[in-house]
Structures are given as structure tokens and as C-alpha cells.
matplotlib code that plots the C-alpha trace (Angstrom):
import matplotlib.pyplot as plt

x = [-71.0, -72.2, -70.7, -68.9, -67.8, -64.1, -63.9, -62.2, -59.4, -59.3, -56.3, -55.3, -53.1, -50.3, -52.5, -55.0, -52.8, -50.8, -54.8, -55.0, -51.9, -52.7, -55.8, -54.0, -51.3, -52.4, -52.6, -49.6, -49.1, -49.8, -47.1, -44.8, -45.4, -44.8, -41.6, -40.4, -41.5, -39.3, -36.5, -36.5, -36.8, -33.7, -32.1, -32.7, -31.9, -28.5, -27.7, -28.8, -26.6, -23.7, -24.2, -24.2, -21.0, -19.5, -20.9, -19.3, -16.2, -16.1, -16.2, -13.1, -10.8, -11.7, -11.2, -7.9, -6.9, -7.7, -5.3, -2.6, -2.3, -2.5, 0.2, 1.7, 1.8, 2.3, 5.8, 7.0, 9.7, 11.2, 13.9, 15.2, 14.8, 16.9, 19.9, 19.6, 20.2, 24.2, 24.8, 22.7, 24.9, 27.9, 26.9, 26.3, 29.5, 31.3, 29.2, 30.4, 34.1, 34.1, 32.9, 35.8, 38.5, 41.6, 39.5, 41.6, 39.7, 41.8, 40.1, 36.5, 36.6, 37.8, 34.8, 32.4, 33.4, 33.1, 29.5, 28.9, 29.6, 27.8, 24.6, 24.9, 25.6, 22.1, 20.4, 21.6, 20.8, 16.7, 17.0, 17.9, 20.3, 21.9, 22.0, 25.3, 25.0, 28.3, 29.6, 26.3, 23.7, 21.2, 17.6, 14.9, 13.5, 16.1, 17.6, 16.4, 18.5, 19.0, 21.6, 22.4, 26.1, 28.3, 30.0, 33.5, 36.0, 35.6, 32.3, 29.5, 26.3, 23.2, 25.9, 25.3, 28.8, 27.8, 25.7, 24.6, 21.9, 22.4, 19.1, 17.8, 15.6, 13.8, 13.9, 13.8, 11.1, 12.4, 12.3, 14.0, 15.8, 19.3, 19.5, 22.3, 24.1, 24.0, 26.1, 24.9]
y = [30.0, 30.0, 27.1, 29.0, 27.2, 28.0, 28.3, 25.3, 25.8, 23.8, 22.2, 22.4, 20.1, 21.2, 21.3, 23.1, 26.1, 25.6, 26.6, 28.8, 30.6, 30.5, 32.4, 35.0, 35.3, 37.8, 36.9, 36.3, 38.0, 35.0, 37.3, 37.1, 33.4, 32.9, 34.7, 32.6, 29.4, 30.4, 31.5, 28.4, 26.3, 28.1, 27.3, 23.3, 23.9, 25.4, 22.5, 19.9, 21.1, 21.0, 17.2, 16.8, 18.5, 16.8, 13.4, 14.1, 15.7, 12.4, 10.1, 11.6, 11.4, 7.9, 7.1, 9.3, 7.2, 3.8, 5.3, 6.0, 3.6, 1.1, 3.0, 2.8, -1.0, -1.5, 0.9, 0.2, -1.5, 1.2, 2.5, -1.2, -2.3, 1.0, 0.0, -3.4, -2.3, -1.6, -5.1, -6.5, -4.7, -5.9, -9.5, -8.7, -7.5, -10.1, -12.9, -11.2, -11.1, -14.3, -15.7, -14.1, -15.9, -16.1, -14.4, -14.6, -16.6, -14.4, -11.2, -12.9, -14.1, -10.5, -9.1, -11.6, -10.8, -7.0, -8.0, -10.2, -6.9, -4.2, -6.7, -7.2, -3.4, -2.8, -5.5, -3.9, -0.6, -2.0, -3.5, -6.7, -8.6, -12.4, -14.7, -16.6, -18.7, -20.7, -20.6, -19.5, -21.6, -23.2, -20.8, -22.6, -19.0, -18.3, -21.4, -24.8, -27.5, -29.8, -32.4, -33.0, -34.7, -35.1, -32.0, -31.6, -31.3, -28.0, -26.7, -26.7, -28.8, -27.2, -25.0, -24.0, -26.2, -25.3, -23.4, -25.4, -22.1, -18.1, -17.2, -13.8, -11.0, -8.1, -5.0, -8.1, -9.9, -13.4, -13.9, -17.2, -19.6, -20.2, -24.0, -25.3, -28.3, -28.4, -30.1, -32.7]
z = [54.3, 50.9, 48.8, 46.3, 42.9, 42.1, 38.5, 36.6, 34.8, 31.3, 30.8, 26.9, 25.9, 23.5, 20.0, 21.6, 22.8, 19.4, 18.0, 20.2, 19.9, 16.0, 16.6, 18.3, 15.3, 12.5, 9.2, 7.1, 3.7, 0.9, -1.1, 1.7, 1.8, -1.8, -1.5, 1.4, -0.7, -3.6, -1.1, 0.2, -2.7, -4.7, -1.3, -1.8, -6.1, -4.8, -2.1, -4.3, -7.3, -4.5, -3.7, -7.1, -7.6, -4.7, -6.0, -9.0, -7.8, -5.2, -8.3, -10.2, -7.2, -7.1, -10.5, -10.6, -7.5, -9.1, -12.1, -10.1, -8.1, -11.3, -12.9, -9.3, -9.8, -13.4, -13.4, -9.7, -11.1, -13.8, -11.5, -10.6, -14.4, -15.4, -12.6, -14.3, -18.2, -17.6, -15.9, -18.9, -21.3, -19.6, -20.1, -23.4, -24.3, -22.6, -24.3, -27.5, -26.9, -25.4, -28.9, -30.6, -31.7, -29.2, -26.3, -23.1, -20.5, -17.7, -19.3, -19.6, -16.0, -14.6, -17.2, -15.5, -11.9, -12.5, -13.9, -11.0, -8.6, -10.4, -10.5, -6.6, -6.2, -8.1, -5.4, -2.3, -4.2, -3.8, -1.0, -2.0, 0.3, -0.2, 2.4, 2.6, 6.0, 6.1, 9.6, 11.3, 13.2, 11.1, 11.1, 9.7, 8.9, 6.4, 5.3, 4.1, 5.1, 2.2, 4.1, 7.5, 8.0, 10.8, 12.0, 11.5, 14.2, 16.0, 14.0, 16.5, 15.8, 13.7, 12.0, 8.1, 6.7, 3.1, 0.5, -2.3, -3.0, -1.4, -0.4, -0.7, 1.3, -0.1, 2.5, 5.5, 3.8, 2.8, -1.0, -1.2, 1.8, 1.5, 0.7, 2.9, 4.5, 8.1, 10.8, 12.7]

ax = plt.figure().add_subplot(projection="3d")
ax.plot(x, y, z, "-o")
ax.set_aspect("equal")
plt.show()
């Protein structure tokens, strides 16, 4: 048999295939390519303008949020202050009546008690609660022991005997511990 040579297929690389395909593609109209380029440029410009508008909007939102937060901090106590104004008015009225000649101590005490009740109501309304732990077990989280004294008969040790100064919490968070005498 005669030795027949089989044709060897050329292995074309991807780049070579692309070039081979390009030779087979019809030429594009330069006017169409220019129109496509202008269309793509118009879309890119539109997207760029949208991006700039969004950045400006985000910047305005950030500034507005900062301003709102600053105002919230600045005026956070406005309602609390409004609640305290009647208490202040009562104290001023009581003081002016106390300076009058012939002022009765009983009436001054009564007015002071009513003003204190009014103040307590305002404080409670805004989440300020008094800590008055007489007879309760000593709690170092809410009480500050000033003195320890021997426990009287019938009282357990480590119990609050006397309160020098009430403590206060604001919405459950300690503002000032109660200063107390604790039974030993």
C-alpha cells in the first residue's frame, strides 16, 4: 500500500480563530459605528450625571441627618424643662409669701410639701425614680455605704438603717447612689 499522507489540521489559537472570523464578517458602516459610539457616549454621560446627582443627594441627606441629630441633642430636655417650670413658679411664689410680714409657717410648709410632690411627679413622668432603701438589704450597685453601725435588735446585718441622701435612677440607669448607714 502506498503511504498516504493525511492532511494535518491546523490547530488555531483563539486569537487566530477571532482573526479568521473577522475576515468572514462583513465590514461595518463607519457612519453606523459613529452613531453607536455617540449613543454609548450619551448613555455614559447620562449615567455620570445620575451618579453626581446621587452623590449630592447623599451628601444633603448626611448634612440633614447631622443637623437633626444636633437639634435632638440641643432640645432633648425641652419637655423636661417645660415640666419643671410650674415647680419653679411654685417655689418662687412660696419664697415671696415667706418674705411677707406675718407669714404663717404652717402654710409655708404646706406649700413646700405640695411643690415637692409636684416636682416628684414631673421627675417620675420623665423616668427619674428615687432610691430610698431604708430597711432593704445593702446593694452596692445602688447604695454607697457611708458608715457601718451595729445592728439594732431585730434587724439583719447588711441592711440599710438610715439614708443620708436619696439616690436616683433615670430609666433604670443609676444617676446617683443613695448614701446610707448599713447595719453591721
